[in-house]
C-alpha positions in Angstrom: 4.7 9.5 -28.3 4.2 8.8 -24.6 3.3 5.3 -23.4 -0.1 4.9 -21.9 -1.1 3.3 -18.6 -2.3 -0.3 -18.7 -5.7 -0.8 -17.1 -6.1 -3.7 -14.7 -9.4 -4.8 -13.1 -9.6 -6.6 -9.8 -12.6 -8.1 -8.0 -11.6 -8.5 -4.4 -13.6 -10.5 -1.9 -12.2 -9.3 1.4 -12.6 -10.9 4.8 -10.7 -8.8 7.3 -11.0 -10.8 10.6 -9.0 -8.1 12.4 -11.6 -5.4 11.8 -14.7 -7.5 11.3 -15.0 -6.2 7.7 -16.5 -8.5 5.0 -16.9 -6.7 1.7 -16.5 -7.1 -2.1 -14.7 -4.5 -4.1 -14.6 -3.9 -7.8 -11.4 -1.9 -8.5 -9.8 -0.5 -11.6 -6.1 0.3 -11.5 -4.1 2.2 -14.0 -0.5 0.9 -14.1 2.0 3.6 -15.1 4.4 2.4 -17.9 7.3 2.6 -15.4 5.4 0.7 -12.6 6.2 -3.0 -12.0 3.7 -5.7 -11.4 5.2 -6.0 -7.9 4.4 -2.3 -7.1 0.9 -2.5 -8.5 0.1 -5.6 -6.5 1.4 -4.0 -3.3 -1.0 -1.1 -4.0 -3.8 -3.7 -4.1 -2.6 -5.2 -0.8 -2.4 -1.8 0.8 -6.0 -1.2 -0.3 -7.1 -4.4 1.3 -5.3 -3.7 4.6 -7.0 -0.3 4.8 -10.2 -0.9 2.9 -12.8 1.8 3.7 -15.6 3.5 2.0 -13.6 6.6 1.0 -10.2 5.0 0.4 -9.2 5.5 -3.2 -6.3 5.2 -5.6 -4.7 8.5 -6.7 -2.7 9.4 -9.8 0.2 7.8 -8.0 3.5 7.9 -10.0 2.0 10.6 -12.2 1.6 13.2 -9.4 4.5 14.2 -7.0 2.1 15.7 -4.5 -0.2 12.7 -4.0 0.3 9.3 -2.4 -0.6 5.9 -3.9 -3.9 5.8 -1.9 -5.6 8.2 0.3 -8.8 8.6 2.3 -10.3 12.0 2.5 -13.0 13.4 4.9 -16.2 14.8 3.5 -14.6 18.2 4.0 -11.7 17.2 1.7 -9.1 16.8 4.5 -6.6 14.0 4.1 -7.3 11.4 6.9 -5.0 8.7 5.6 -2.0 8.9 3.2 -0.6 5.6 2.0 2.7 5.6 0.1 5.0 2.8 -1.2 8.7 2.4 -1.7 11.7 4.2 -0.2 10.8 7.9 -0.5 12.9 10.9 0.5 12.4 12.1 4.1 11.1 15.5 2.7 8.2 13.6 1.0 7.3 11.9 4.2 7.5 15.1 6.2 5.2 16.7 3.6 2.8 13.8 3.9 2.8 14.0 7.7 2.1 17.7 7.6 -0.9 17.1 5.2 -2.5 14.0 6.8 -3.7 12.8 10.1 -2.2 9.4 9.5 0.6 8.2 7.2 1.4 4.6 6.3 4.5 3.8 4.3 4.9 0.3 2.8 8.5 -0.4 2.0 9.7 -3.2 -0.2 12.8 -4.3 -2.1 14.9 -6.4 0.2 18.3 -5.2 1.4 17.8 -1.7 0.0 15.1 -1.2 2.7 17.6 -1.9 5.5 20.0 0.7 4.1 17.2 3.2 3.6 15.9 2.6 7.1 19.3 3.0 8.8 19.6 6.4 7.0 16.1 7.6 7.8 15.0 6.0 11.1 16.2 8.8 13.3 14.5 11.5 11.3 11.3 9.5 10.8 10.9 8.7 14.5 9.8 12.3 15.2 6.5 11.7 13.3 4.2 10.1 15.8 1.4 9.6 13.2 3.6 7.7 10.8 3.7 3.9 10.4 6.5 2.3 8.4 5.9 -1.3 7.3 8.3 -3.5 5.4 7.0 -6.3 3.1 9.5 -9.1 2.6 11.0 -9.3 -0.9 10.2 -13.0 -1.5 6.6 -12.4 -0.6 6.1 -9.3 -2.8 7.7 -11.1 -5.7 5.4 -14.0 -5.3 2.5 -11.5 -5.1 3.7 -9.9 -8.4 3.4 -13.3 -10.1 -0.4 -13.2 -9.4 -0.9 -10.1 -11.6 -3.3 -10.4 -14.5 -5.2 -7.8 -16.4 -8.4 -9.2 -14.9 -8.2 -10.7 -11.4 -10.6 -12.5 -9.1 -9.0 -12.2 -5.7 -9.9 -13.7 -2.4 -8.3 -11.8 0.4 -8.2 -12.7 4.1 -6.6 -10.7 6.8 -6.0 -12.2 10.2 -3.5 -11.1 12.9 -2.1 -8.5 10.6 -1.2 -11.1 7.9 -2.8 -10.8 4.5 -3.5 -13.9 2.4 -4.2 -13.4 -1.4 -5.6 -16.1 -3.5 -6.2 -16.0 -7.3 -6.6 -18.6 -10.0 -2.8 -18.2 -10.4 -2.0 -19.3 -6.8 -1.8 -17.8 -3.4 0.6 -15.7 -1.3 0.7 -14.7 2.4 2.2 -11.3 3.2 3.7 -11.0 6.7 4.5 -7.4 7.3 7.4 -6.3 9.4 6.6 -3.2 11.5 9.6 -0.8 11.5 7.7 2.1 13.1 4.2 2.1 14.5 1.8 5.1 14.6 1.7 6.1 18.3 -2.1 5.8 18.5 -1.7 2.2 17.3 1.1 1.2 19.7 
């Protein structure tokens, strides 16, 4: 018998000073049995960084041909593809061919450095790809905030994201490995 996804609910009160966006979001996340709290909370952080009316979670780990989050146009074209982890270059190439903008959030400490050395040359050819590393100590602290029902206050300023829940608070300070050419 297959294990079922665990449902998490998050109420996010977002204050994005960088974009002038102040909005409340009621989100439901299905955490795949193989997904860690760290990965799920990074998905929430990625949502906050890119929050928009049509940004949505996908099937994620359950679908090889979908990212973790995407934003589609009204004509069903993928405008933004957001992925997590250390994917194969072929997956990134496919994402870049299907979407106007691709953002990859890497995490996992030293493994990221090794992955980046192996892939940096190939990935530099994609001018609409951003690669952003999240420091391991910060993502592990973020994972500790995970609960089945969460009330989150999230503030974004100067690219940094501050998460606060009843369990504590964490600041994520992303390290830009590669920036989308339109954002440079």
